[in-house]
Biopython code that builds the backbone (N, CA, C, O; Angstrom):
import numpy as np
from Bio.PDB.StructureBuilder import StructureBuilder

atoms = [
    (1, "MET", "N", (76.167, 87.575, 118.863)),
    (1, "MET", "CA", (77.463, 88.181, 118.590)),
    (1, "MET", "C", (78.558, 87.119, 118.555)),
    (1, "MET", "O", (79.430, 87.135, 117.686)),
    (2, "ARG", "N", (78.498, 86.191, 119.520)),
    (2, "ARG", "CA", (79.502, 85.134, 119.579)),
    (2, "ARG", "C", (79.539, 84.313, 118.303)),
    (2, "ARG", "O", (80.603, 84.044, 117.744)),
    (3, "ASN", "N", (78.346, 83.917, 117.852)),
    (3, "ASN", "CA", (78.285, 83.079, 116.653)),
    (3, "ASN", "C", (78.779, 83.822, 115.421)),
    (3, "ASN", "O", (79.429, 83.227, 114.561)),
    (4, "PHE", "N", (78.484, 85.096, 115.324)),
    (4, "PHE", "CA", (78.973, 85.893, 114.196)),
    (4, "PHE", "C", (80.494, 85.968, 114.210)),
    (4, "PHE", "O", (81.135, 85.781, 113.176)),
    (5, "CYS", "N", (81.071, 86.239, 115.369)),
    (5, "CYS", "CA", (82.537, 86.325, 115.488)),
    (5, "CYS", "C", (83.186, 84.979, 115.191)),
    (5, "CYS", "O", (84.227, 84.909, 114.538)),
    (6, "ARG", "N", (82.568, 83.926, 115.671)),
    (6, "ARG", "CA", (83.102, 82.577, 115.420)),
    (6, "ARG", "C", (83.077, 82.257, 113.927)),
    (6, "ARG", "O", (84.047, 81.731, 113.383)),
    (7, "LEU", "N", (81.962, 82.577, 113.271)),
    (7, "LEU", "CA", (81.837, 82.333, 111.834)),
    (7, "LEU", "C", (82.813, 83.205, 111.039)),
    (7, "LEU", "O", (83.464, 82.723, 110.113)),
    (8, "ALA", "N", (82.913, 84.480, 111.398)),
    (8, "ALA", "CA", (83.833, 85.384, 110.703)),
    (8, "ALA", "C", (85.278, 84.935, 110.880)),
    (8, "ALA", "O", (86.070, 85.015, 109.941)),
    (9, "SER", "N", (85.624, 84.468, 112.060)),
    (9, "SER", "CA", (86.980, 83.971, 112.302)),
    (9, "SER", "C", (87.274, 82.750, 111.442)),
    (9, "SER", "O", (88.313, 82.680, 110.786)),
    (10, "ALA", "N", (86.365, 81.799, 111.450)),
    (10, "ALA", "CA", (86.574, 80.563, 110.695)),
    (10, "ALA", "C", (86.663, 80.832, 109.194)),
    (10, "ALA", "O", (87.528, 80.282, 108.512)),
    (11, "LEU", "N", (85.778, 81.667, 108.688)),
    (11, "LEU", "CA", (85.784, 81.960, 107.255)),
    (11, "LEU", "C", (87.025, 82.738, 106.828)),
    (11, "LEU", "O", (87.618, 82.445, 105.790)),
    (12, "SER", "N", (87.416, 83.725, 107.627)),
    (12, "SER", "CA", (88.598, 84.510, 107.253)),
    (12, "SER", "C", (89.873, 83.675, 107.371)),
    (12, "SER", "O", (90.798, 83.857, 106.581)),
    (13, "LEU", "N", (89.937, 82.768, 108.338)),
    (13, "LEU", "CA", (91.099, 81.898, 108.461)),
    (13, "LEU", "C", (91.181, 80.927, 107.286)),
    (13, "LEU", "O", (92.252, 80.737, 106.710)),
    (14, "ALA", "N", (90.065, 80.319, 106.935)),
    (14, "ALA", "CA", (90.039, 79.405, 105.786)),
    (14, "ALA", "C", (90.378, 80.147, 104.496)),
    (14, "ALA", "O", (91.104, 79.623, 103.652)),
    (15, "ALA", "N", (89.861, 81.350, 104.340)),
    (15, "ALA", "CA", (90.157, 82.138, 103.142)),
    (15, "ALA", "C", (91.627, 82.527, 103.090)),
    (15, "ALA", "O", (92.222, 82.558, 102.013)),
    (16, "LEU", "N", (92.218, 82.823, 104.240)),
    (16, "LEU", "CA", (93.632, 83.182, 104.275)),
    (16, "LEU", "C", (94.516, 81.978, 103.939)),
    (16, "LEU", "O", (95.530, 82.129, 103.257)),
    (17, "ILE", "N", (94.144, 80.800, 104.404)),
    (17, "ILE", "CA", (94.874, 79.581, 104.046)),
    (17, "ILE", "C", (94.806, 79.369, 102.535)),
    (17, "ILE", "O", (95.822, 79.108, 101.890)),
    (18, "ALA", "N", (93.610, 79.482, 101.980)),
    (18, "ALA", "CA", (93.436, 79.298, 100.530)),
    (18, "ALA", "C", (94.217, 80.356, 99.749)),
    (18, "ALA", "O", (94.843, 80.046, 98.735)),
    (19, "LEU", "N", (94.180, 81.593, 100.218)),
    (19, "LEU", "CA", (94.912, 82.673, 99.550)),
    (19, "LEU", "C", (96.411, 82.397, 99.548)),
    (19, "LEU", "O", (97.066, 82.537, 98.515)),
    (20, "CYS", "N", (96.955, 82.009, 100.688)),
    (20, "CYS", "CA", (98.399, 81.739, 100.772)),
    (20, "CYS", "C", (98.814, 80.629, 99.816)),
    (20, "CYS", "O", (99.835, 80.734, 99.137)),
    (21, "LEU", "N", (98.024, 79.575, 99.767)),
    (21, "LEU", "CA", (98.348, 78.462, 98.865)),
    (21, "LEU", "C", (98.234, 78.874, 97.400)),
    (21, "LEU", "O", (99.138, 78.621, 96.603)),
    (22, "ALA", "N", (97.129, 79.503, 97.055)),
    (22, "ALA", "CA", (96.919, 79.907, 95.664)),
    (22, "ALA", "C", (97.964, 80.930, 95.231)),
    (22, "ALA", "O", (98.469, 80.865, 94.110)),
    (23, "TRP", "N", (98.285, 81.858, 96.099)),
    (23, "TRP", "CA", (99.252, 82.913, 95.798)),
    (23, "TRP", "C", (100.607, 82.323, 95.440)),
    (23, "TRP", "O", (101.191, 82.676, 94.416)),
    (24, "GLU", "N", (101.105, 81.428, 96.278)),
    (24, "GLU", "CA", (102.464, 80.923, 96.101)),
    (24, "GLU", "C", (102.563, 79.726, 95.162)),
    (24, "GLU", "O", (103.663, 79.356, 94.751)),
    (25, "LEU", "N", (101.436, 79.118, 94.818)),
    (25, "LEU", "CA", (101.487, 77.966, 93.915)),
    (25, "LEU", "C", (101.049, 78.306, 92.493)),
    (25, "LEU", "O", (101.597, 77.763, 91.534)),
    (26, "TRP", "N", (100.040, 79.223, 92.341)),
    (26, "TRP", "CA", (99.480, 79.455, 91.006)),
    (26, "TRP", "C", (99.383, 80.925, 90.597)),
    (26, "TRP", "O", (99.746, 81.275, 89.474)),
    (27, "LEU", "N", (98.904, 81.775, 91.482)),
    (27, "LEU", "CA", (98.561, 83.141, 91.084)),
    (27, "LEU", "C", (99.766, 84.044, 90.836)),
    (27, "LEU", "O", (99.834, 84.710, 89.803)),
    (28, "ALA", "N", (100.712, 84.075, 91.763)),
    (28, "ALA", "CA", (101.900, 84.933, 91.605)),
    (28, "ALA", "C", (103.071, 84.354, 92.388)),
    (28, "ALA", "O", (103.586, 85.007, 93.295)),
    (29, "PRO", "N", (103.503, 83.134, 92.051)),
    (29, "PRO", "CA", (104.605, 82.524, 92.810)),
    (29, "PRO", "C", (105.923, 83.254, 92.556)),
    (29, "PRO", "O", (106.097, 83.925, 91.539)),
    (30, "LEU", "N", (106.839, 83.104, 93.499)),
    (30, "LEU", "CA", (108.157, 83.712, 93.337)),
    (30, "LEU", "C", (108.923, 83.083, 92.187)),
    (30, "LEU", "O", (109.705, 83.751, 91.510)),
    (31, "ARG", "N", (108.695, 81.786, 91.968)),
    (31, "ARG", "CA", (109.333, 81.067, 90.858)),
    (31, "ARG", "C", (108.244, 80.418, 90.012)),
    (31, "ARG", "O", (107.207, 80.019, 90.541)),
    (32, "PRO", "N", (108.466, 80.310, 88.718)),
    (32, "PRO", "CA", (107.470, 79.630, 87.867)),
    (32, "PRO", "C", (107.224, 78.196, 88.350)),
    (32, "PRO", "O", (108.164, 77.470, 88.674)),
    (33, "GLY", "N", (105.967, 77.806, 88.392)),
    (33, "GLY", "CA", (105.612, 76.466, 88.852)),
    (33, "GLY", "C", (105.365, 76.371, 90.341)),
    (33, "GLY", "O", (105.070, 75.289, 90.847)),
    (34, "GLY", "N", (105.479, 77.478, 91.056)),
    (34, "GLY", "CA", (105.221, 77.477, 92.491)),
    (34, "GLY", "C", (106.498, 77.578, 93.297)),
    (34, "GLY", "O", (107.592, 77.356, 92.779)),
    (35, "SER", "N", (106.356, 77.910, 94.555)),
    (35, "SER", "CA", (107.527, 78.032, 95.421)),
    (35, "SER", "C", (107.234, 77.407, 96.778)),
    (35, "SER", "O", (106.082, 77.185, 97.150)),
    (36, "LEU", "N", (108.298, 77.134, 97.495)),
    (36, "LEU", "CA", (108.149, 76.568, 98.834)),
    (36, "LEU", "C", (107.560, 77.565, 99.828)),
    (36, "LEU", "O", (107.229, 77.200, 100.956)),
    (37, "LEU", "N", (107.432, 78.806, 99.413)),
    (37, "LEU", "CA", (106.817, 79.800, 100.282)),
    (37, "LEU", "C", (105.351, 79.456, 100.569)),
    (37, "LEU", "O", (104.742, 80.030, 101.471)),
    (38, "ALA", "N", (104.792, 78.524, 99.804)),
    (38, "ALA", "CA", (103.431, 78.054, 100.069)),
    (38, "ALA", "C", (103.334, 77.390, 101.437)),
    (38, "ALA", "O", (102.243, 77.259, 101.991)),
    (39, "LEU", "N", (104.460, 76.978, 101.975)),
    (39, "LEU", "CA", (104.470, 76.377, 103.311)),
    (39, "LEU", "C", (104.072, 77.366, 104.396)),
    (39, "LEU", "O", (103.824, 76.973, 105.536)),
    (40, "LYS", "N", (104.008, 78.649, 104.046)),
    (40, "LYS", "CA", (103.574, 79.645, 105.029)),
    (40, "LYS", "C", (102.123, 79.420, 105.458)),
    (40, "LYS", "O", (101.682, 79.973, 106.465)),
    (41, "ALA", "N", (101.389, 78.621, 104.706)),
    (41, "ALA", "CA", (100.002, 78.313, 105.071)),
    (41, "ALA", "C", (99.916, 77.290, 106.208)),
    (41, "ALA", "O", (98.886, 77.192, 106.875)),
    (42, "LEU", "N", (100.981, 76.536, 106.429)),
    (42, "LEU", "CA", (100.952, 75.498, 107.473)),
    (42, "LEU", "C", (100.676, 76.034, 108.879)),
    (42, "LEU", "O", (99.833, 75.471, 109.577)),
    (43, "PRO", "N", (101.351, 77.098, 109.321)),
    (43, "PRO", "CA", (101.024, 77.604, 110.663)),
    (43, "PRO", "C", (99.563, 78.034, 110.814)),
    (43, "PRO", "O", (99.010, 77.982, 111.912)),
    (44, "LEU", "N", (98.944, 78.454, 109.717)),
    (44, "LEU", "CA", (97.531, 78.847, 109.778)),
    (44, "LEU", "C", (96.620, 77.640, 109.994)),
    (44, "LEU", "O", (95.515, 77.777, 110.517)),
    (45, "ALA", "N", (97.083, 76.469, 109.594)),
    (45, "ALA", "CA", (96.279, 75.257, 109.769)),
    (45, "ALA", "C", (96.252, 74.806, 111.228)),
    (45, "ALA", "O", (95.330, 74.101, 111.638)),
    (46, "LEU", "N", (97.248, 75.202, 112.012)),
    (46, "LEU", "CA", (97.307, 74.786, 113.417)),
    (46, "LEU", "C", (96.086, 75.228, 114.230)),
    (46, "LEU", "O", (95.527, 74.406, 114.956)),
    (47, "PRO", "N", (95.653, 76.478, 114.141)),
    (47, "PRO", "CA", (94.499, 76.874, 114.948)),
    (47, "PRO", "C", (93.143, 76.529, 114.319)),
    (47, "PRO", "O", (92.110, 76.758, 114.948)),
    (48, "LEU", "N", (93.122, 75.994, 113.115)),
    (48, "LEU", "CA", (91.855, 75.794, 112.408)),
    (48, "LEU", "C", (90.879, 74.910, 113.191)),
    (48, "LEU", "O", (89.702, 75.250, 113.308)),
    (49, "ARG", "N", (91.352, 73.787, 113.725)),
    (49, "ARG", "CA", (90.477, 72.886, 114.473)),
    (49, "ARG", "C", (89.892, 73.579, 115.706)),
    (49, "ARG", "O", (88.697, 73.471, 115.980)),
    (50, "GLY", "N", (90.748, 74.293, 116.447)),
    (50, "GLY", "CA", (90.286, 74.989, 117.644)),
    (50, "GLY", "C", (89.335, 76.132, 117.341)),
    (50, "GLY", "O", (88.401, 76.388, 118.101)),
    (51, "VAL", "N", (89.570, 76.816, 116.234)),
    (51, "VAL", "CA", (88.674, 77.904, 115.835)),
    (51, "VAL", "C", (87.312, 77.332, 115.460)),
    (51, "VAL", "O", (86.276, 77.869, 115.851)),
    (52, "LEU", "N", (87.322, 76.243, 114.704)),
    (52, "LEU", "CA", (86.047, 75.620, 114.321)),
    (52, "LEU", "C", (85.298, 75.077, 115.537)),
    (52, "LEU", "O", (84.067, 75.059, 115.556)),
    (53, "ALA", "N", (86.048, 74.633, 116.557)),
    (53, "ALA", "CA", (85.425, 74.093, 117.769)),
    (53, "ALA", "C", (85.028, 75.187, 118.759)),
    (53, "ALA", "O", (84.325, 74.911, 119.732)),
    (54, "GLY", "N", (85.466, 76.417, 118.526)),
    (54, "GLY", "CA", (85.114, 77.518, 119.423)),
    (54, "GLY", "C", (85.926, 77.543, 120.704)),
    (54, "GLY", "O", (85.445, 78.020, 121.731)),
    (55, "GLU", "N", (87.150, 77.036, 120.659)),
    (55, "GLU", "CA", (88.007, 77.006, 121.856)),
    (55, "GLU", "C", (88.619, 78.388, 122.087)),
    (55, "GLU", "O", (89.396, 78.886, 121.272)),
    (56, "ARG", "N", (88.259, 78.980, 123.192)),
    (56, "ARG", "CA", (88.658, 80.357, 123.498)),
    (56, "ARG", "C", (90.167, 80.534, 123.497)),
    (56, "ARG", "O", (90.670, 81.527, 122.971)),
    (57, "TYR", "N", (90.896, 79.593, 124.075)),
    (57, "TYR", "CA", (92.353, 79.700, 124.134)),
    (57, "TYR", "C", (92.966, 79.752, 122.734)),
    (57, "TYR", "O", (93.932, 80.480, 122.505)),
    (58, "THR", "N", (92.409, 78.989, 121.808)),
    (58, "THR", "CA", (92.901, 79.011, 120.430)),
    (58, "THR", "C", (92.704, 80.386, 119.818)),
    (58, "THR", "O", (93.576, 80.884, 119.106)),
    (59, "TYR", "N", (91.571, 80.995, 120.093)),
    (59, "TYR", "CA", (91.317, 82.348, 119.581)),
    (59, "TYR", "C", (92.331, 83.341, 120.142)),
    (59, "TYR", "O", (92.766, 84.256, 119.443)),
    (60, "GLN", "N", (92.700, 83.156, 121.398)),
    (60, "GLN", "CA", (93.646, 84.079, 122.021)),
    (60, "GLN", "C", (95.026, 83.992, 121.375)),
    (60, "GLN", "O", (95.585, 85.012, 120.972)),
    (61, "TRP", "N", (95.579, 82.785, 121.272)),
    (61, "TRP", "CA", (96.942, 82.700, 120.733)),
    (61, "TRP", "C", (96.987, 82.895, 119.222)),
    (61, "TRP", "O", (97.975, 83.401, 118.691)),
    (62, "SER", "N", (95.925, 82.497, 118.528)),
    (62, "SER", "CA", (95.948, 82.678, 117.073)),
    (62, "SER", "C", (95.799, 84.147, 116.679)),
    (62, "SER", "O", (96.196, 84.537, 115.582)),
    (63, "SER", "N", (95.227, 84.963, 117.568)),
    (63, "SER", "CA", (95.151, 86.389, 117.266)),
    (63, "SER", "C", (96.548, 87.019, 117.268)),
    (63, "SER", "O", (96.765, 88.053, 116.637)),
    (64, "LEU", "N", (97.484, 86.400, 117.973)),
    (64, "LEU", "CA", (98.868, 86.874, 117.931)),
    (64, "LEU", "C", (99.595, 86.316, 116.710)),
    (64, "LEU", "O", (100.396, 87.014, 116.089)),
    (65, "LEU", "N", (99.315, 85.059, 116.367)),
    (65, "LEU", "CA", (99.928, 84.435, 115.193)),
    (65, "LEU", "C", (99.582, 85.201, 113.917)),
    (65, "LEU", "O", (100.428, 85.370, 113.038)),
    (66, "ILE", "N", (98.358, 85.656, 113.823)),
    (66, "ILE", "CA", (97.888, 86.285, 112.588)),
    (66, "ILE", "C", (98.616, 87.595, 112.306)),
    (66, "ILE", "O", (98.648, 88.051, 111.163)),
    (67, "LEU", "N", (99.194, 88.198, 113.325)),
    (67, "LEU", "CA", (99.916, 89.457, 113.131)),
    (67, "LEU", "C", (101.117, 89.286, 112.201)),
    (67, "LEU", "O", (101.491, 90.224, 111.497)),
    (68, "ALA", "N", (101.724, 88.096, 112.193)),
    (68, "ALA", "CA", (102.837, 87.836, 111.265)),
    (68, "ALA", "C", (102.364, 87.911, 109.813)),
    (68, "ALA", "O", (103.100, 88.375, 108.942)),
    (69, "TYR", "N", (101.149, 87.460, 109.556)),
    (69, "TYR", "CA", (100.591, 87.508, 108.199)),
    (69, "TYR", "C", (100.209, 88.938, 107.821)),
    (69, "TYR", "O", (100.327, 89.333, 106.661)),
    (70, "PHE", "N", (99.758, 89.698, 108.791)),
    (70, "PHE", "CA", (99.492, 91.112, 108.545)),
    (70, "PHE", "C", (100.788, 91.831, 108.153)),
    (70, "PHE", "O", (100.813, 92.608, 107.199)),
    (71, "ILE", "N", (101.865, 91.559, 108.905)),
    (71, "ILE", "CA", (103.156, 92.190, 108.622)),
    (71, "ILE", "C", (103.666, 91.779, 107.240)),
    (71, "ILE", "O", (104.169, 92.617, 106.492)),
    (72, "GLU", "N", (103.538, 90.491, 106.899)),
    (72, "GLU", "CA", (103.965, 90.055, 105.573)),
    (72, "GLU", "C", (103.158, 90.764, 104.486)),
    (72, "GLU", "O", (103.712, 91.204, 103.479)),
    (73, "GLY", "N", (101.850, 90.871, 104.699)),
    (73, "GLY", "CA", (101.001, 91.545, 103.720)),
    (73, "GLY", "C", (101.393, 92.999, 103.521)),
    (73, "GLY", "O", (101.449, 93.478, 102.389)),
    (74, "VAL", "N", (101.665, 93.702, 104.608)),
    (74, "VAL", "CA", (102.074, 95.104, 104.513)),
    (74, "VAL", "C", (103.417, 95.214, 103.788)),
    (74, "VAL", "O", (103.599, 96.079, 102.930)),
    (75, "THR", "N", (104.344, 94.341, 104.136)),
    (75, "THR", "CA", (105.666, 94.374, 103.510)),
    (75, "THR", "C", (105.576, 94.111, 102.012)),
    (75, "THR", "O", (106.189, 94.821, 101.214)),
    (76, "ARG", "N", (104.811, 93.090, 101.632)),
    (76, "ARG", "CA", (104.720, 92.738, 100.219)),
    (76, "ARG", "C", (103.838, 93.715, 99.439)),
    (76, "ARG", "O", (104.059, 93.920, 98.246)),
    (77, "ALA", "N", (102.858, 94.311, 100.085)),
    (77, "ALA", "CA", (102.054, 95.337, 99.408)),
    (77, "ALA", "C", (102.917, 96.559, 99.106)),
    (77, "ALA", "O", (102.707, 97.241, 98.103)),
    (78, "TRP", "N", (103.874, 96.829, 99.964)),
    (78, "TRP", "CA", (104.764, 97.965, 99.786)),
    (78, "TRP", "C", (105.838, 97.681, 98.733)),
    (78, "TRP", "O", (106.181, 98.556, 97.938)),
    (79, "SER", "N", (106.366, 96.452, 98.733)),
    (79, "SER", "CA", (107.534, 96.162, 97.895)),
    (79, "SER", "C", (107.214, 95.488, 96.563)),
    (79, "SER", "O", (107.938, 95.685, 95.587)),
    (80, "ASP", "N", (106.150, 94.703, 96.508)),
    (80, "ASP", "CA", (105.824, 93.969, 95.280)),
    (80, "ASP", "C", (105.006, 94.833, 94.329)),
    (80, "ASP", "O", (104.417, 95.842, 94.719)),
    (81, "LYS", "N", (104.988, 94.416, 93.097)),
    (81, "LYS", "CA", (104.179, 95.083, 92.067)),
    (81, "LYS", "C", (103.304, 94.042, 91.385)),
    (81, "LYS", "O", (103.557, 92.842, 91.493)),
    (82, "GLY", "N", (102.284, 94.499, 90.689)),
    (82, "GLY", "CA", (101.426, 93.607, 89.921)),
    (82, "GLY", "C", (100.483, 92.788, 90.773)),
    (82, "GLY", "O", (100.013, 93.258, 91.809)),
    (83, "PRO", "N", (100.199, 91.556, 90.346)),
    (83, "PRO", "CA", (99.227, 90.720, 91.050)),
    (83, "PRO", "C", (99.633, 90.434, 92.497)),
    (83, "PRO", "O", (98.777, 90.330, 93.375)),
    (84, "SER", "N", (100.907, 90.309, 92.737)),
    (84, "SER", "CA", (101.384, 90.020, 94.089)),
    (84, "SER", "C", (101.007, 91.132, 95.067)),
    (84, "SER", "O", (100.701, 90.868, 96.230)),
    (85, "GLN", "N", (101.032, 92.364, 94.594)),
    (85, "GLN", "CA", (100.656, 93.495, 95.444)),
    (85, "GLN", "C", (99.173, 93.427, 95.813)),
    (85, "GLN", "O", (98.801, 93.698, 96.955)),
    (86, "ASN", "N", (98.339, 93.070, 94.855)),
    (86, "ASN", "CA", (96.901, 92.934, 95.133)),
    (86, "ASN", "C", (96.622, 91.769, 96.078)),
    (86, "ASN", "O", (95.748, 91.860, 96.940)),
    (87, "LEU", "N", (97.356, 90.686, 95.916)),
    (87, "LEU", "CA", (97.194, 89.547, 96.815)),
    (87, "LEU", "C", (97.637, 89.907, 98.231)),
    (87, "LEU", "O", (97.047, 89.448, 99.209)),
    (88, "ALA", "N", (98.671, 90.723, 98.331)),
    (88, "ALA", "CA", (99.126, 91.189, 99.641)),
    (88, "ALA", "C", (98.058, 92.049, 100.318)),
    (88, "ALA", "O", (97.855, 91.958, 101.529)),
    (89, "LEU", "N", (97.388, 92.871, 99.540)),
    (89, "LEU", "CA", (96.286, 93.673, 100.100)),
    (89, "LEU", "C", (95.160, 92.786, 100.602)),
    (89, "LEU", "O", (94.563, 93.068, 101.641)),
    (90, "ALA", "N", (94.865, 91.716, 99.871)),
    (90, "ALA", "CA", (93.846, 90.760, 100.322)),
    (90, "ALA", "C", (94.295, 90.075, 101.610)),
    (90, "ALA", "O", (93.478, 89.824, 102.496)),
    (91, "GLU", "N", (95.583, 89.774, 101.718)),
    (91, "GLU", "CA", (96.114, 89.164, 102.945)),
    (91, "GLU", "C", (95.960, 90.116, 104.128)),
    (91, "GLU", "O", (95.637, 89.686, 105.235)),
    (92, "ILE", "N", (96.187, 91.390, 103.900)),
    (92, "ILE", "CA", (96.018, 92.387, 104.959)),
    (92, "ILE", "C", (94.566, 92.409, 105.427)),
    (92, "ILE", "O", (94.301, 92.372, 106.628)),
    (93, "VAL", "N", (93.637, 92.469, 104.496)),
    (93, "VAL", "CA", (92.214, 92.538, 104.841)),
    (93, "VAL", "C", (91.784, 91.289, 105.609)),
    (93, "VAL", "O", (91.104, 91.393, 106.630)),
    (94, "LEU", "N", (92.175, 90.119, 105.127)),
    (94, "LEU", "CA", (91.781, 88.872, 105.800)),
    (94, "LEU", "C", (92.414, 88.743, 107.183)),
    (94, "LEU", "O", (91.773, 88.255, 108.113)),
    (95, "SER", "N", (93.653, 89.174, 107.323)),
    (95, "SER", "CA", (94.288, 89.076, 108.641)),
    (95, "SER", "C", (93.658, 90.056, 109.630)),
    (95, "SER", "O", (93.501, 89.726, 110.806)),
    (96, "ILE", "N", (93.300, 91.237, 109.178)),
    (96, "ILE", "CA", (92.617, 92.188, 110.065)),
    (96, "ILE", "C", (91.241, 91.652, 110.448)),
    (96, "ILE", "O", (90.842, 91.732, 111.610)),
    (97, "LEU", "N", (90.518, 91.110, 109.478)),
    (97, "LEU", "CA", (89.202, 90.538, 109.767)),
    (97, "LEU", "C", (89.306, 89.421, 110.789)),
    (97, "LEU", "O", (88.516, 89.364, 111.731)),
    (98, "PHE", "N", (90.279, 88.528, 110.608)),
    (98, "PHE", "CA", (90.446, 87.437, 111.572)),
    (98, "PHE", "C", (90.811, 87.990, 112.942)),
    (98, "PHE", "O", (90.248, 87.560, 113.949)),
    (99, "PHE", "N", (91.731, 88.924, 112.996)),
    (99, "PHE", "CA", (92.166, 89.477, 114.278)),
    (99, "PHE", "C", (90.996, 90.091, 115.045)),
    (99, "PHE", "O", (90.800, 89.804, 116.226)),
    (100, "VAL", "N", (90.231, 90.926, 114.372)),
    (100, "VAL", "CA", (89.099, 91.595, 115.031)),
    (100, "VAL", "C", (88.051, 90.572, 115.490)),
    (100, "VAL", "O", (87.539, 90.663, 116.606)),
    (101, "ALA", "N", (87.738, 89.604, 114.629)),
    (101, "ALA", "CA", (86.742, 88.589, 114.987)),
    (101, "ALA", "C", (87.238, 87.698, 116.119)),
    (101, "ALA", "O", (86.466, 87.352, 117.014)),
    (102, "ALA", "N", (88.516, 87.322, 116.094)),
    (102, "ALA", "CA", (89.060, 86.445, 117.133)),
    (102, "ALA", "C", (89.105, 87.149, 118.487)),
    (102, "ALA", "O", (88.732, 86.564, 119.503)),
    (103, "VAL", "N", (89.556, 88.386, 118.502)),
    (103, "VAL", "CA", (89.601, 89.135, 119.755)),
    (103, "VAL", "C", (88.190, 89.374, 120.277)),
    (103, "VAL", "O", (87.955, 89.288, 121.482)),
    (104, "SER", "N", (87.260, 89.669, 119.395)),
    (104, "SER", "CA", (85.868, 89.882, 119.804)),
    (104, "SER", "C", (85.268, 88.606, 120.383)),
    (104, "SER", "O", (84.547, 88.652, 121.379)),
    (105, "TYR", "N", (85.565, 87.473, 119.761)),
    (105, "TYR", "CA", (85.062, 86.192, 120.275)),
    (105, "TYR", "C", (85.677, 85.892, 121.642)),
    (105, "TYR", "O", (84.975, 85.452, 122.552)),
    (106, "ALA", "N", (86.968, 86.124, 121.791)),
    (106, "ALA", "CA", (87.625, 85.873, 123.072)),
    (106, "ALA", "C", (87.033, 86.758, 124.170)),
    (106, "ALA", "O", (86.844, 86.306, 125.299)),
    (107, "ARG", "N", (86.746, 87.993, 123.847)),
    (107, "ARG", "CA", (86.115, 88.881, 124.827)),
    (107, "ARG", "C", (84.695, 88.448, 125.155)),
    (107, "ARG", "O", (84.276, 88.487, 126.312)),
    (108, "ALA", "N", (83.960, 88.037, 124.133)),
    (108, "ALA", "CA", (82.558, 87.641, 124.349)),
    (108, "ALA", "C", (82.439, 86.363, 125.170)),
    (108, "ALA", "O", (81.415, 86.131, 125.813)),
    (109, "THR", "N", (83.464, 85.544, 125.152)),
    (109, "THR", "CA", (83.412, 84.272, 125.881)),
    (109, "THR", "C", (84.211, 84.305, 127.170)),
    (109, "THR", "O", (84.362, 83.275, 127.827)),
    (110, "GLN", "N", (84.719, 85.455, 127.540)),
    (110, "GLN", "CA", (85.525, 85.544, 128.762)),
    (110, "GLN", "C", (84.641, 85.333, 129.983)),
    (110, "GLN", "O", (83.486, 85.760, 130.015)),
    (111, "ALA", "N", (85.201, 84.669, 130.979)),
    (111, "ALA", "CA", (84.477, 84.415, 132.232)),
    (111, "ALA", "C", (84.308, 85.731, 132.975)),
    (111, "ALA", "O", (85.246, 86.518, 133.096)),
    (112, "ARG", "N", (83.132, 85.950, 133.454)),
    (112, "ARG", "CA", (82.834, 87.172, 134.194)),
    (112, "ARG", "C", (83.081, 86.919, 135.690)),
    (112, "ARG", "O", (82.449, 86.050, 136.290)),
    (113, "GLY", "N", (83.990, 87.676, 136.273)),
    (113, "GLY", "CA", (84.263, 87.555, 137.701)),
    (113, "GLY", "C", (83.371, 88.480, 138.505)),
    (113, "GLY", "O", (82.687, 89.343, 137.954)),
    (114, "ASN", "N", (83.386, 88.292, 139.785)),
    (114, "ASN", "CA", (82.626, 89.199, 140.671)),
    (114, "ASN", "C", (83.382, 90.495, 140.808)),
    (114, "ASN", "O", (84.528, 90.502, 141.259)),
    (115, "SER", "N", (82.766, 91.582, 140.430)),
    (115, "SER", "CA", (83.423, 92.891, 140.508)),
    (115, "SER", "C", (82.894, 93.675, 141.670)),
    (115, "SER", "O", (83.326, 94.804, 141.901)),
]
sb = StructureBuilder()
sb.init_structure("model")
sb.init_model(0)
sb.init_chain("A")
sb.init_seg("    ")
for serial, (resi, resn, name, xyz) in enumerate(atoms, 1):
    if name == "N":
        sb.init_residue(resn, " ", resi, " ")
    sb.init_atom(name, np.array(xyz, "f"), 0.0, 1.0, " ", f" {name:<3s}", serial, name[0])
structure = sb.get_structure()
């Protein structure tokens, strides 16, 4: 279970980074030729090393960070039209996948105390 959650977290995080970059640079940028909104992928790069290394603390705090991307996806899925709306739906799916996998990994690796 741990390895599955770790793999799902890493893949969904990498896919979300790629989606954010592609969305704002090529697929549906706010301005022709790309926009600085592509910088939204930078905060996602911060937990990447820790997620790949399986560091439990990284999974804990990044599960909170990812909620901002979920909120952006919901907002843009509601307000945007065309390709941007579909990309926002993909952002929602990837952020939910990462959140569930990260929380599951953090729970699976939690230290068991004497009860």
